[in-house]
Backbone of each chain as ProteinMPNN parsed JSONL, in Angstrom:
{"seq_chain_A": "MLIKLISCAPDFETTIKRRTRLLQGLAVLGVIGLVCYATLVPNSSLPDFVQGLYAGVSCGLIIASAIGLARVAWLKKHPEAWKKAAIQNNDEREWAVSSKALQTAALATFFLSVAAMLIVAPFSLAAFWALWGEMICFALILLIAAQVYARIL", "coords_chain_A": {"N_chain_A": [[0.995, -1.195, -0.028], [2.066, 1.153, 0.58], [3.677, 1.497, -1.22], [2.373, 1.961, -3.227], [0.614, 4.24, -2.888], [3.537, 5.912, -2.827], [4.115, 5.848, -5.637], [2.459, 6.595, -7.052], [0.436, 7.818, -10.167], [-0.719, 9.695, -12.761], [-1.251, 8.112, -15.013], [-0.997, 4.414, -15.644], [0.298, 3.675, -16.661], [3.058, 5.202, -16.276], [2.978, 4.871, -13.422], [3.863, 2.505, -13.001], [6.414, 2.76, -14.007], [7.852, 4.356, -11.791], [7.072, 2.706, -9.613], [8.92, 0.905, -10.777], [11.181, 1.7, -10.468], [11.003, 2.393, -7.874], [11.291, -0.081, -6.416], [13.674, -1.128, -7.116], [15.277, 0.728, -6.4], [15.068, -0.402, -3.866], [16.401, -2.785, -3.716], [18.918, -2.304, -4.395], [19.444, -0.962, -1.704], [18.97, -3.463, 0.17], [21.301, -4.699, -1.113], [23.126, -3.271, -0.231], [22.634, -3.69, 2.634], [23.014, -6.062, 2.906], [26.31, -5.971, 2.153], [27.221, -4.727, 3.926], [26.496, -6.43, 6.557], [28.09, -8.494, 5.53], [30.697, -7.501, 5.437], [31.803, -4.897, 7.191], [30.072, -5.696, 9.677], [31.141, -8.332, 10.843], [33.33, -7.278, 12.332], [32.592, -5.85, 14.093], [31.483, -4.665, 17.233], [28.47, -5.471, 17.523], [25.597, -6.719, 18.932], [24.366, -9.951, 18.636], [21.617, -10.194, 17.83], [21.34, -7.496, 16.552], [22.946, -8.046, 14.577], [21.673, -9.838, 13.14], [19.671, -8.966, 12.333], [20.838, -6.814, 10.596], [21.075, -8.962, 8.422], [18.454, -10.415, 8.034], [16.742, -7.768, 7.177], [18.165, -7.099, 4.934], [17.844, -8.767, 3.799], [15.1, -9.982, 3.37], [14.372, -7.108, 2.039], [15.318, -7.522, -0.465], [14.536, -9.772, -1.395], [11.193, -8.796, -0.954], [11.623, -6.752, -3.428], [12.301, -8.284, -5.25], [9.999, -9.948, -5.49], [8.196, -8.333, -5.883], [9.135, -6.846, -8.685], [8.806, -9.054, -10.213], [5.929, -9.406, -10.247], [5.701, -6.833, -11.509], [6.885, -7.649, -14.181], [5.324, -9.931, -14.982], [3.133, -8.836, -15.389], [2.947, -6.954, -17.652], [3.457, -9.075, -19.219], [0.669, -10.026, -19.629], [-1.954, -8.673, -20.961], [-4.637, -8.526, -20.346], [-4.459, -8.677, -17.044], [-2.963, -6.361, -16.619], [-5.043, -4.326, -17.569], [-6.98, -4.677, -15.507], [-5.319, -4.265, -13.352], [-4.769, -1.803, -13.859], [-7.319, -0.253, -13.71], [-8.025, -0.974, -10.638], [-5.462, 0.158, -9.726], [-6.388, 3.168, -10.482], [-8.611, 3.179, -9.356], [-10.852, 5.439, -7.351], [-12.301, 5.119, -5.034], [-10.377, 3.211, -4.195], [-8.175, 4.419, -3.71], [-9.142, 6.589, -2.123], [-9.81, 4.263, 0.536], [-7.015, 3.722, 0.78], [-6.042, 6.264, 1.458], [-7.412, 6.673, 3.899], [-6.758, 4.506, 5.753], [-4.228, 4.969, 5.81], [-4.117, 7.817, 7.216], [-5.539, 7.214, 9.782], [-3.35, 4.736, 10.274], [-0.88, 6.53, 10.933], [-2.178, 8.329, 13.023], [-2.635, 6.156, 15.052], [-0.311, 5.469, 15.497], [1.085, 7.964, 16.314], [-0.19, 8.332, 18.817], [0.445, 5.99, 19.959], [3.039, 5.993, 20.328], [3.225, 8.057, 21.895], [1.988, 7.069, 24.356], [4.092, 5.025, 24.747], [6.276, 6.478, 24.945], [5.879, 7.249, 27.556], [6.135, 5.028, 28.973], [8.369, 4.049, 28.872], [10.131, 5.64, 29.155], [10.857, 5.496, 32.133], [13.191, 3.57, 31.868], [14.467, 3.563, 29.852], [16.646, 6.222, 28.924], [17.861, 6.942, 26.607], [15.718, 5.734, 24.458], [13.513, 6.975, 24.828], [14.214, 9.376, 24.088], [14.602, 8.865, 21.591], [11.962, 8.546, 20.939], [10.661, 10.632, 21.53], [12.055, 12.39, 19.402], [10.739, 11.401, 17.533], [8.256, 12.422, 17.183], [8.325, 14.648, 17.281], [9.074, 15.035, 15.214], [6.658, 13.901, 13.559], [5.074, 15.813, 14.18], [6.316, 18.558, 13.015], [6.572, 17.506, 10.102], [3.952, 16.963, 9.631], [2.838, 19.593, 10.115], [4.278, 21.143, 8.159], [3.221, 19.768, 5.474], [0.784, 20.384, 5.601], [1.312, 23.287, 5.263], [2.289, 23.583, 2.668], [0.141, 21.996, 1.588], [-2.305, 23.731, 1.59], [-1.361, 25.73, 0.253], [-1.152, 24.162, -2.761], [-3.45, 23.166, -2.992]], "CA_chain_A": [[0.049, 0.183, 0.126], [3.204, 2.612, 0.714], [4.623, 1.897, -2.605], [1.087, 1.987, -4.147], [0.976, 5.645, -2.819], [4.576, 6.362, -2.96], [4.769, 5.573, -6.698], [1.091, 7.136, -7.701], [0.896, 8.896, -11.266], [-1.82, 9.994, -13.346], [-1.207, 7.04, -15.426], [-0.692, 3.691, -14.953], [2.045, 3.255, -17.485], [4.226, 6.16, -15.488], [3.248, 4.332, -12.055], [4.852, 1.079, -13.232], [7.946, 2.835, -14.363], [7.755, 4.925, -10.536], [7.368, 1.383, -9.005], [9.954, -0.224, -10.858], [12.561, 2.401, -10.246], [11.61, 2.208, -6.319], [11.547, -1.412, -6.48], [15.139, -1.331, -8.268], [16.189, 0.953, -5.214], [15.153, -1.158, -2.436], [17.06, -4.033, -3.76], [19.934, -2.198, -3.952], [19.88, -0.946, -0.45], [19.187, -4.691, 0.529], [22.409, -5.414, -1.372], [24.052, -2.387, 0.422], [23.063, -4.053, 4.0], [24.464, -7.321, 3.001], [27.481, -5.944, 1.864], [27.9, -4.048, 4.989], [26.78, -7.202, 7.2], [29.196, -9.416, 4.99], [31.776, -6.944, 5.198], [31.504, -4.037, 8.633], [29.559, -6.237, 11.005], [31.404, -9.425, 11.642], [34.571, -6.612, 13.119], [32.192, -5.055, 14.97], [31.082, -5.105, 18.461], [27.471, -4.991, 17.57], [25.15, -7.983, 19.476], [23.897, -10.747, 17.653], [20.211, -9.879, 17.361], [21.107, -6.566, 15.669], [23.494, -8.525, 13.273], [21.015, -10.819, 12.445], [18.462, -7.611, 12.118], [21.015, -6.575, 9.292], [20.765, -9.884, 7.394], [17.012, -10.337, 7.802], [16.276, -6.93, 6.565], [18.471, -7.074, 3.522], [17.092, -10.016, 2.674], [13.77, -9.163, 3.481], [14.259, -5.911, 0.695], [15.747, -7.848, -1.604], [13.441, -10.948, -2.074], [10.09, -7.795, -1.24], [11.678, -6.223, -4.34], [12.212, -9.268, -6.375], [8.26, -10.25, -5.828], [7.659, -7.096, -6.794], [9.378, -6.517, -9.872], [8.406, -10.462, -10.889], [4.712, -8.733, -10.461], [5.572, -6.136, -13.089], [6.984, -8.23, -15.298], [3.9, -10.625, -15.582], [1.496, -7.872, -15.586], [3.71, -6.622, -19.071], [3.388, -9.831, -20.582], [-0.568, -10.082, -19.372], [-2.892, -7.755, -21.265], [-5.628, -8.329, -19.613], [-4.236, -8.484, -15.888], [-2.845, -5.32, -16.705], [-5.881, -3.423, -17.365], [-7.341, -4.818, -14.3], [-4.382, -3.649, -12.319], [-4.718, -0.354, -13.861], [-8.455, -0.165, -13.12], [-7.831, -1.072, -9.47], [-4.703, 1.48, -9.227], [-6.462, 4.246, -10.705], [-10.068, 3.306, -8.781], [-11.133, 6.626, -6.549], [-12.347, 4.277, -3.873], [-9.118, 2.346, -3.473], [-7.577, 5.544, -3.173], [-9.924, 7.227, -0.095], [-9.404, 4.075, 1.443], [-5.737, 3.961, 1.426], [-5.853, 7.185, 2.526], [-7.806, 6.975, 5.31], [-6.176, 3.612, 6.227], [-2.769, 5.923, 6.316], [-4.248, 8.634, 8.303], [-5.687, 6.067, 10.836], [-1.995, 4.271, 11.185], [-0.416, 7.771, 11.349], [-2.839, 8.708, 14.376], [-2.443, 5.56, 15.958], [1.372, 5.702, 15.743], [1.447, 8.779, 17.107], [-0.586, 8.077, 20.248], [1.172, 4.936, 20.686], [4.321, 6.605, 20.542], [3.088, 8.991, 23.534], [2.095, 5.855, 25.404], [5.483, 4.33, 24.606], [7.26, 7.508, 25.575], [5.925, 7.274, 29.151], [6.391, 3.922, 29.573], [9.857, 3.555, 28.846], [10.899, 6.954, 30.162], [11.898, 5.392, 34.128], [13.714, 2.386, 31.677], [15.972, 3.949, 29.136], [16.249, 7.653, 28.265], [17.234, 6.795, 24.849], [14.397, 5.656, 23.608], [12.655, 8.271, 25.51], [14.708, 10.774, 23.453], [14.394, 8.293, 20.194], [10.397, 8.497, 20.46], [10.11, 12.637, 21.499], [12.457, 12.962, 18.271], [9.996, 10.773, 16.395], [7.293, 12.941, 17.196], [8.709, 16.267, 16.999], [9.433, 14.73, 13.479], [5.721, 13.93, 13.178], [4.799, 17.3, 14.333], [6.755, 19.259, 11.683], [5.926, 17.23, 8.728], [2.637, 17.6, 9.557], [2.68, 21.422, 9.552], [5.045, 21.439, 6.709], [2.451, 19.709, 4.526], [-0.61, 21.629, 5.703], [1.209, 24.222, 4.839], [2.483, 23.103, 1.368], [-1.174, 21.332, 0.515], [-2.993, 24.417, 1.619], [-1.131, 26.229, -1.288], [-1.611, 23.339, -3.78], [-4.82, 22.849, -3.065]], "C_chain_A": [[0.708, 1.355, -0.188], [3.777, 2.831, -0.404], [3.723, 2.392, -3.621], [1.09, 3.804, -4.035], [2.179, 6.731, -2.994], [4.505, 6.513, -4.486], [3.49, 5.926, -7.361], [1.476, 7.827, -8.981], [-0.62, 8.629, -11.901], [-2.263, 8.905, -14.583], [-0.741, 5.87, -15.013], [0.49, 3.423, -15.41], [3.589, 3.89, -16.383], [4.218, 5.457, -13.81], [4.371, 3.032, -11.967], [5.86, 1.786, -13.091], [8.468, 3.649, -12.951], [8.43, 3.755, -9.94], [8.51, 0.482, -9.175], [11.257, 0.32, -10.336], [12.832, 1.805, -8.509], [11.85, 1.239, -5.717], [13.279, -1.869, -6.633], [16.06, -0.455, -6.755], [15.898, 0.214, -3.881], [15.904, -2.516, -2.322], [18.249, -3.704, -3.66], [20.457, -1.358, -2.369], [19.51, -2.258, 0.33], [20.684, -5.335, 0.146], [23.347, -4.778, -0.568], [23.779, -2.857, 2.152], [23.681, -5.171, 3.856], [25.746, -6.808, 3.092], [28.004, -5.344, 3.283], [27.807, -5.257, 6.079], [28.164, -8.351, 6.691], [30.985, -8.55, 5.666], [32.529, -6.041, 6.822], [31.073, -4.882, 9.844], [30.418, -7.473, 11.592], [32.631, -8.637, 12.78], [33.704, -5.466, 14.178], [32.088, -5.654, 15.876], [29.486, -5.512, 18.586], [26.782, -6.582, 18.056], [24.754, -8.508, 18.35], [22.488, -10.437, 16.735], [20.589, -8.634, 16.426], [22.042, -6.529, 14.324], [23.013, -9.34, 12.823], [20.029, -9.847, 11.778], [19.576, -6.997, 10.494], [20.814, -7.665, 8.044], [19.379, -9.854, 7.339], [16.825, -9.066, 7.071], [16.584, -6.41, 5.572], [17.913, -8.238, 3.05], [15.726, -10.208, 2.72], [13.546, -8.022, 2.129], [14.729, -6.861, -0.644], [14.434, -8.958, -2.234], [11.698, -10.021, -1.918], [10.318, -7.489, -2.479], [11.555, -7.188, -5.308], [10.86, -9.98, -6.784], [8.195, -9.357, -6.681], [8.009, -6.651, -8.597], [9.078, -7.95, -10.714], [7.08, -9.803, -11.367], [4.113, -8.201, -11.899], [6.022, -6.979, -14.377], [5.975, -9.184, -15.99], [2.942, -9.72, -15.918], [1.907, -7.294, -17.169], [3.138, -7.418, -19.89], [1.835, -10.196, -20.531], [-1.618, -8.83, -19.55], [-3.633, -7.358, -19.887], [-5.708, -8.399, -17.613], [-3.667, -6.859, -15.624], [-4.227, -3.995, -16.709], [-6.953, -3.578, -16.245], [-6.625, -4.291, -13.151], [-4.5, -2.229, -12.005], [-5.95, 0.453, -13.206], [-8.471, 0.121, -11.637], [-6.989, -0.061, -9.069], [-5.287, 2.795, -9.497], [-8.01, 4.688, -10.013], [-9.768, 4.35, -7.606], [-11.325, 5.93, -5.168], [-11.253, 3.491, -3.168], [-8.531, 3.67, -2.807], [-7.994, 6.311, -1.447], [-9.856, 5.903, 1.124], [-8.275, 3.482, 1.832], [-5.483, 4.819, 2.25], [-6.375, 7.423, 3.954], [-7.135, 5.738, 6.414], [-4.723, 4.458, 6.869], [-3.006, 6.879, 7.19], [-4.641, 7.442, 9.881], [-4.094, 5.472, 11.482], [-1.232, 5.479, 11.458], [-0.862, 7.949, 12.706], [-2.405, 7.769, 15.458], [-1.079, 5.653, 16.394], [2.074, 6.719, 16.771], [1.097, 8.757, 18.585], [-0.212, 7.087, 20.934], [2.012, 5.351, 21.077], [4.277, 7.567, 21.997], [3.179, 7.911, 24.389], [3.854, 5.042, 25.425], [6.339, 5.151, 25.458], [7.159, 7.34, 27.22], [6.122, 6.255, 29.652], [8.052, 3.625, 29.878], [10.668, 4.854, 29.281], [11.906, 6.402, 31.512], [13.084, 3.821, 33.159], [14.824, 2.786, 30.99], [15.992, 5.195, 28.451], [16.309, 8.02, 27.213], [16.468, 6.451, 23.806], [13.151, 6.92, 24.079], [12.669, 9.427, 24.435], [14.188, 10.424, 21.785], [12.378, 8.547, 19.811], [10.261, 9.769, 20.67], [10.607, 12.806, 20.307], [11.388, 12.375, 17.171], [8.379, 11.617, 16.088], [7.127, 14.275, 17.105], [8.626, 15.923, 15.711], [7.897, 14.687, 13.173], [5.256, 15.184, 12.79], [5.082, 18.053, 13.349], [6.402, 19.038, 10.247], [4.439, 17.117, 8.48], [2.253, 18.874, 9.388], [3.209, 21.622, 8.226], [4.343, 20.999, 5.52], [1.221, 20.094, 4.383], [-0.045, 22.577, 4.914], [1.426, 24.382, 3.222], [0.808, 22.271, 0.951], [-2.269, 22.651, 0.489], [-2.634, 25.804, 0.669], [-1.228, 25.638, -2.551], [-3.27, 23.457, -4.076], [-6.026, 24.134, -3.204]], "O_chain_A": [[0.318, 2.293, -0.883], [4.299, 3.89, -0.752], [4.047, 3.045, -4.613], [1.498, 4.524, -4.946], [2.042, 7.935, -3.21], [4.961, 7.625, -4.753], [3.445, 5.434, -8.489], [2.575, 8.374, -9.075], [-1.414, 7.721, -11.654], [-3.409, 8.861, -15.029], [-0.022, 5.935, -14.016], [1.493, 3.041, -14.807], [4.606, 3.335, -15.966], [5.215, 5.496, -13.088], [5.29, 2.747, -11.199], [6.45, 1.619, -12.023], [9.698, 3.631, -12.904], [9.632, 3.585, -9.738], [9.005, -0.325, -8.389], [12.189, -0.346, -9.886], [13.787, 1.253, -7.963], [12.472, 1.258, -4.654], [13.816, -2.894, -6.214], [17.1, -0.85, -6.227], [16.632, 0.371, -2.906], [16.046, -3.199, -1.307], [18.973, -4.44, -2.989], [21.633, -1.216, -2.033], [19.85, -2.081, 1.5], [21.214, -6.222, 0.815], [24.316, -5.408, -0.146], [24.608, -2.451, 2.966], [24.719, -5.439, 4.461], [26.403, -7.134, 4.082], [29.163, -5.536, 3.651], [28.863, -5.384, 6.7], [28.989, -8.853, 7.454], [31.999, -9.054, 6.15], [33.522, -6.463, 7.415], [31.668, -4.775, 10.916], [30.395, -7.619, 12.814], [32.884, -9.173, 13.859], [34.169, -4.525, 14.821], [32.358, -6.854, 15.93], [29.133, -5.887, 19.704], [27.343, -7.59, 17.625], [24.71, -7.924, 17.267], [22.309, -10.432, 15.517], [20.056, -8.755, 15.323], [22.089, -5.693, 13.421], [23.657, -9.917, 11.947], [19.657, -10.074, 10.627], [18.996, -6.813, 9.424], [20.468, -7.321, 6.913], [18.977, -9.133, 6.426], [16.699, -9.393, 5.891], [15.924, -5.519, 5.038], [17.589, -8.491, 1.889], [15.288, -10.776, 1.719], [12.61, -8.16, 1.341], [14.279, -6.642, -1.769], [13.699, -8.861, -3.217], [10.858, -10.465, -2.7], [9.346, -7.808, -3.164], [10.746, -7.014, -6.219], [10.575, -10.446, -7.887], [8.145, -9.438, -7.909], [7.211, -6.253, -9.446], [9.143, -7.865, -11.94], [6.914, -9.591, -12.568], [3.237, -8.461, -12.724], [5.451, -6.876, -15.463], [5.791, -9.259, -17.205], [2.021, -9.926, -16.709], [0.929, -7.233, -17.913], [2.515, -7.107, -20.905], [1.544, -10.802, -21.562], [-2.043, -8.145, -18.62], [-3.487, -6.558, -18.963], [-6.748, -8.216, -16.98], [-3.916, -6.247, -14.585], [-4.27, -3.005, -15.979], [-7.762, -2.667, -16.066], [-7.19, -3.919, -12.122], [-4.445, -1.582, -10.959], [-5.846, 1.427, -12.46], [-8.841, 1.229, -11.25], [-7.396, 0.7, -8.191], [-4.806, 3.706, -8.823], [-8.532, 5.803, -10.003], [-8.728, 4.276, -6.952], [-10.544, 6.173, -4.248], [-11.188, 3.192, -1.976], [-8.457, 3.88, -1.597], [-7.48, 6.459, -0.338], [-9.843, 6.173, 2.325], [-8.2, 2.827, 2.871], [-4.962, 4.677, 3.356], [-5.918, 8.124, 4.857], [-7.014, 5.94, 7.623], [-4.329, 4.516, 8.034], [-2.168, 6.968, 8.087], [-3.853, 7.104, 10.766], [-3.688, 5.619, 12.635], [-0.808, 5.389, 12.61], [-0.041, 7.757, 13.603], [-1.931, 8.162, 16.524], [-0.764, 5.895, 17.559], [2.994, 6.597, 17.58], [1.896, 9.089, 19.46], [-0.34, 6.998, 22.155], [2.128, 5.28, 22.3], [5.132, 7.68, 22.875], [4.168, 7.702, 25.092], [4.438, 4.636, 26.43], [6.981, 4.751, 26.429], [8.124, 7.308, 27.983], [6.331, 6.272, 30.864], [8.654, 3.135, 30.834], [11.82, 4.829, 29.714], [13.065, 6.675, 31.822], [13.714, 3.102, 33.934], [15.972, 2.5, 31.33], [15.373, 5.282, 27.391], [15.61, 8.846, 26.626], [16.518, 6.759, 22.615], [12.194, 7.448, 23.512], [11.754, 10.133, 24.013], [13.647, 11.193, 20.991], [11.795, 8.664, 18.733], [9.55, 10.256, 19.79], [9.803, 13.453, 19.636], [11.267, 12.896, 16.063], [7.622, 11.473, 15.129], [6.098, 14.923, 16.909], [7.97, 16.697, 15.013], [7.644, 15.581, 12.365], [5.058, 15.634, 11.662], [4.127, 18.348, 12.63], [6.065, 19.877, 9.412], [3.86, 17.166, 7.394], [1.399, 19.222, 8.573], [2.613, 22.207, 7.322], [4.614, 21.597, 4.478], [0.605, 20.168, 3.32], [-0.643, 22.876, 3.881], [0.791, 25.223, 2.586], [0.591, 22.081, -0.245], [-3.05, 22.716, -0.461], [-3.434, 26.707, 0.423], [-1.383, 26.388, -3.514], [-3.964, 23.739, -5.053], [-7.223, 23.853, -3.267]]}, "seq_chain_B": "MNNRISELRKARQMTQQELADALMVTRQTVISLENGRYNASLLLAHKIAVYFGLTIEEIFLFEEETTCSSN", "coords_chain_B": {"N_chain_B": [[-26.345, 10.931, 0.921], [-28.381, 10.145, -1.441], [-28.504, 7.979, -4.331], [-29.193, 6.799, -8.038], [-28.188, 5.024, -9.426], [-28.008, 2.515, -9.21], [-30.887, 1.612, -10.001], [-30.91, 2.788, -12.596], [-28.902, 0.811, -13.486], [-30.238, -1.472, -13.74], [-32.151, -0.954, -15.09], [-31.233, -0.82, -17.883], [-30.298, -3.704, -17.499], [-27.479, -4.449, -16.895], [-25.119, -5.802, -15.697], [-23.387, -5.185, -12.201], [-20.16, -5.4, -12.456], [-20.231, -4.893, -15.588], [-21.018, -2.512, -15.367], [-18.973, -1.166, -13.714], [-16.828, -1.57, -15.315], [-17.159, -0.567, -17.799], [-17.257, 2.127, -16.438], [-14.393, 2.243, -15.835], [-13.893, 1.444, -13.09], [-13.657, -0.024, -10.084], [-15.325, -3.107, -9.32], [-16.446, -3.264, -6.879], [-16.566, -0.336, -5.637], [-18.801, 0.157, -7.456], [-20.782, -1.241, -6.209], [-20.608, 0.248, -3.701], [-21.145, 2.65, -4.085], [-24.067, 1.954, -5.281], [-25.074, 1.323, -2.748], [-24.51, 3.613, -1.227], [-22.871, 3.943, 0.469], [-20.138, 4.898, -0.165], [-19.3, 8.288, -1.698], [-19.611, 9.487, -4.78], [-16.843, 11.403, -6.528], [-16.469, 14.381, -7.982], [-15.897, 14.136, -10.544], [-16.281, 11.229, -11.335], [-18.519, 11.227, -10.492], [-19.696, 12.921, -12.998], [-18.921, 11.438, -15.1], [-20.527, 9.14, -14.716], [-22.688, 10.415, -15.494], [-22.692, 11.178, -17.89], [-22.033, 8.753, -18.848], [-24.794, 7.331, -18.288], [-26.147, 9.352, -19.673], [-27.387, 11.422, -18.879], [-27.993, 14.154, -16.468], [-25.843, 15.277, -13.573], [-27.482, 16.287, -11.396], [-29.842, 14.75, -11.734], [-29.309, 11.88, -11.403], [-27.809, 11.573, -8.947], [-29.107, 12.383, -5.73], [-29.231, 15.301, -4.019], [-29.002, 16.25, -0.549], [-29.465, 18.291, 1.826], [-27.252, 18.765, 4.25], [-26.54, 18.201, 7.834], [-24.156, 19.638, 9.011], [-20.895, 20.669, 11.085], [-20.041, 22.568, 9.964], [-21.826, 23.893, 8.686], [-23.858, 24.609, 10.329]], "CA_chain_B": [[-26.361, 11.39, -0.771], [-28.569, 9.126, -2.356], [-28.496, 8.238, -6.127], [-30.18, 6.125, -8.749], [-27.48, 4.463, -10.057], [-28.609, 0.604, -9.094], [-32.087, 1.594, -10.375], [-30.68, 2.843, -13.725], [-28.288, -0.054, -14.325], [-30.955, -2.372, -13.681], [-33.527, -0.187, -16.309], [-30.508, -1.174, -18.506], [-30.16, -4.945, -17.59], [-26.344, -4.517, -16.744], [-24.334, -5.951, -14.025], [-22.238, -4.091, -11.499], [-19.285, -5.739, -13.099], [-20.296, -4.629, -16.909], [-21.063, -1.398, -15.008], [-17.564, -0.796, -13.308], [-16.095, -1.78, -16.301], [-17.638, 0.726, -18.507], [-16.697, 3.595, -16.0], [-12.987, 2.056, -15.572], [-13.74, 1.743, -11.756], [-13.678, -1.723, -9.374], [-16.989, -3.499, -9.319], [-16.644, -3.364, -5.262], [-17.023, 0.992, -6.156], [-20.236, 0.346, -7.946], [-21.133, -1.576, -5.105], [-20.568, 1.133, -2.602], [-21.824, 3.619, -4.823], [-25.286, 1.561, -4.933], [-25.042, 1.788, -1.219], [-24.696, 5.062, -0.65], [-21.858, 4.029, 1.246], [-19.512, 5.891, -0.522], [-20.064, 9.555, -2.392], [-18.179, 9.873, -5.685], [-15.601, 12.85, -6.695], [-17.056, 15.285, -8.906], [-15.007, 13.403, -11.757], [-16.638, 10.325, -11.489], [-20.229, 11.79, -11.002], [-19.642, 13.295, -14.273], [-18.454, 10.037, -15.834], [-21.426, 8.452, -14.349], [-23.872, 10.995, -15.936], [-22.324, 11.379, -19.464], [-22.63, 7.352, -19.577], [-26.021, 7.309, -18.499], [-26.865, 10.012, -20.534], [-28.697, 12.319, -17.594], [-27.189, 15.234, -15.805], [-25.322, 14.432, -12.508], [-28.849, 15.764, -10.456], [-30.721, 13.477, -12.433], [-28.447, 10.948, -10.47], [-27.45, 11.885, -7.269], [-29.964, 13.174, -5.011], [-28.169, 15.955, -3.071], [-29.873, 16.211, 0.517], [-28.733, 19.468, 2.899], [-26.662, 17.411, 5.436], [-25.992, 19.054, 8.729], [-22.417, 19.135, 9.89], [-20.315, 21.218, 12.249], [-19.333, 24.004, 9.29], [-22.866, 24.501, 8.443], [-24.353, 25.457, 11.374]], "C_chain_B": [[-27.217, 10.091, -1.488], [-28.443, 8.997, -3.922], [-28.982, 6.771, -7.034], [-29.655, 5.167, -9.7], [-27.689, 2.886, -10.511], [-30.097, 0.635, -10.124], [-31.703, 1.762, -12.278], [-29.699, 1.998, -14.687], [-29.338, -0.916, -14.426], [-31.994, -2.256, -14.574], [-32.768, -1.171, -17.804], [-30.074, -2.522, -18.394], [-28.266, -5.098, -17.469], [-25.814, -5.07, -15.74], [-23.702, -5.406, -13.45], [-21.159, -4.343, -12.298], [-19.28, -4.516, -14.562], [-20.168, -2.36, -16.599], [-19.505, -0.687, -15.036], [-16.202, -0.531, -14.647], [-15.729, -0.865, -17.611], [-17.44, 2.299, -17.733], [-15.791, 3.568, -15.544], [-13.423, 2.115, -13.912], [-13.96, -0.186, -11.171], [-15.256, -2.096, -9.344], [-17.448, -3.068, -7.622], [-16.82, -1.445, -5.058], [-18.238, 0.968, -6.445], [-21.066, -0.016, -7.03], [-21.166, -0.369, -3.768], [-21.117, 2.107, -3.226], [-23.75, 3.172, -4.486], [-25.725, 1.679, -3.685], [-25.097, 2.734, -0.274], [-23.452, 5.033, 0.089], [-20.47, 4.852, 1.154], [-19.623, 7.17, -1.808], [-18.838, 9.512, -3.232], [-17.716, 11.122, -5.96], [-16.802, 13.115, -7.519], [-16.859, 14.614, -10.523], [-15.999, 12.085, -12.189], [-17.846, 10.453, -11.893], [-20.463, 11.938, -12.331], [-19.481, 12.014, -15.089], [-19.916, 9.035, -15.995], [-22.609, 8.879, -15.32], [-23.62, 10.959, -17.517], [-22.881, 9.638, -20.037], [-23.838, 7.064, -19.452], [-26.897, 8.293, -19.746], [-27.804, 11.137, -19.974], [-27.585, 13.71, -17.291], [-27.112, 14.87, -14.065], [-26.776, 14.992, -11.223], [-29.673, 15.137, -10.615], [-30.161, 12.077, -11.436], [-28.719, 10.907, -9.321], [-28.664, 13.207, -6.799], [-29.623, 14.079, -3.863], [-29.59, 16.222, -1.779], [-29.063, 17.444, 1.47], [-28.58, 18.001, 4.009], [-26.15, 18.748, 6.599], [-24.521, 18.569, 9.588], [-22.02, 20.99, 10.612], [-20.132, 22.206, 11.302], [-20.898, 24.369, 8.411], [-23.725, 24.704, 9.323], [-24.545, 26.79, 11.084]], "O_chain_B": [[-26.612, 9.16, -2.019], [-28.287, 9.996, -4.624], [-29.058, 5.711, -6.412], [-30.312, 4.589, -10.566], [-27.594, 2.295, -11.586], [-30.311, -0.283, -10.916], [-32.166, 0.973, -13.102], [-29.534, 2.121, -15.901], [-29.41, -1.255, -15.607], [-32.705, -3.214, -14.879], [-33.395, -1.929, -18.544], [-29.287, -2.762, -19.309], [-27.819, -6.047, -18.113], [-26.223, -4.633, -14.665], [-23.008, -4.733, -14.211], [-21.01, -3.413, -13.091], [-18.547, -3.529, -14.606], [-19.628, -1.431, -17.198], [-18.988, 0.014, -15.906], [-15.238, 0.216, -14.812], [-14.682, -0.564, -18.184], [-17.471, 3.376, -18.329], [-15.579, 4.471, -14.734], [-13.136, 3.233, -13.485], [-14.308, -1.186, -11.799], [-16.182, -1.284, -9.35], [-18.555, -2.656, -7.275], [-17.377, -1.256, -3.976], [-18.972, 1.71, -5.791], [-22.081, 0.656, -6.848], [-22.061, -0.481, -2.929], [-21.952, 2.549, -2.437], [-24.511, 3.803, -3.752], [-26.84, 2.173, -3.515], [-25.486, 2.795, 0.892], [-22.94, 6.12, 0.357], [-19.852, 5.333, 2.104], [-20.085, 6.798, -2.887], [-17.651, 9.5, -2.906], [-18.4, 12.031, -5.488], [-17.789, 12.409, -7.72], [-17.681, 14.69, -11.437], [-16.418, 12.006, -13.343], [-18.357, 10.118, -12.962], [-21.302, 11.242, -12.902], [-20.41, 11.857, -15.881], [-20.289, 8.41, -16.988], [-23.36, 8.065, -15.859], [-24.557, 10.667, -18.26], [-23.613, 9.293, -20.964], [-24.306, 6.475, -20.426], [-27.883, 8.024, -20.431], [-28.774, 11.621, -20.558], [-26.585, 14.026, -17.935], [-28.021, 14.351, -13.417], [-27.061, 14.235, -10.296], [-30.415, 14.829, -9.682], [-30.996, 11.42, -10.814], [-29.644, 10.351, -8.73], [-28.948, 14.32, -7.241], [-29.73, 13.611, -2.73], [-30.786, 16.342, -2.043], [-27.877, 17.221, 1.713], [-29.197, 16.993, 4.352], [-25.611, 19.824, 6.34], [-24.103, 17.68, 10.33], [-22.662, 22.04, 10.587], [-19.984, 23.219, 11.985], [-20.862, 25.181, 7.487], [-24.723, 25.17, 8.773], [-24.968, 27.555, 11.95]]}, "name": "protein", "num_of_chains": 2, "seq": "MLIKLISCAPDFETTIKRRTRLLQGLAVLGVIGLVCYATLVPNSSLPDFVQGLYAGVSCGLIIASAIGLARVAWLKKHPEAWKKAAIQNNDEREWAVSSKALQTAALATFFLSVAAMLIVAPFSLAAFWALWGEMICFALILLIAAQVYARILMNNRISELRKARQMTQQELADALMVTRQTVISLENGRYNASLLLAHKIAVYFGLTIEEIFLFEEETTCSSN"}
């Protein structure tokens, strides 16, 4: 859904081009992660779970982008499926659903962050400040986006 | 907002899928429009009106809604 929202364009052809570039970018990120895992991580003092996280996230990114790219290639060879995907991609109700879902997720994340901040404060100041920073970023992005959209719309 | 999409579609003996294909939307959108769960954008409302050869007002029945801003 996030990839769909990021790669949206007025026509499906452009959407697919953007989506392909995005998926290729994710695959490159995954490869960089794996290179870091193979070269930098073994010499570091990172705990085992963080080392595992490097490998896991990198492999996840590569697999997810490979699946996405395979789907794009399949769509290009099947006109009927392409047409169906185009309709689904440009359907205004689908956009409204994605938009509402994103709003709900953003609000829930914000309020859960507030709760998490209050809970973790006595145990870890680093986690407290990380959550604080996340909330400040959220509020700033919200304000900037509101200003930008107020001019555009 | 009520609409006459279901009535007009049935009068033309069309399925929801056929109407969805004609309007280039998903069948789920047609279902939601007919049930009144989803209000079409001006663009889609215009598309529907053009498809049925009617005006938007003849298909979509606007009602005065009571909202915070309209009080």
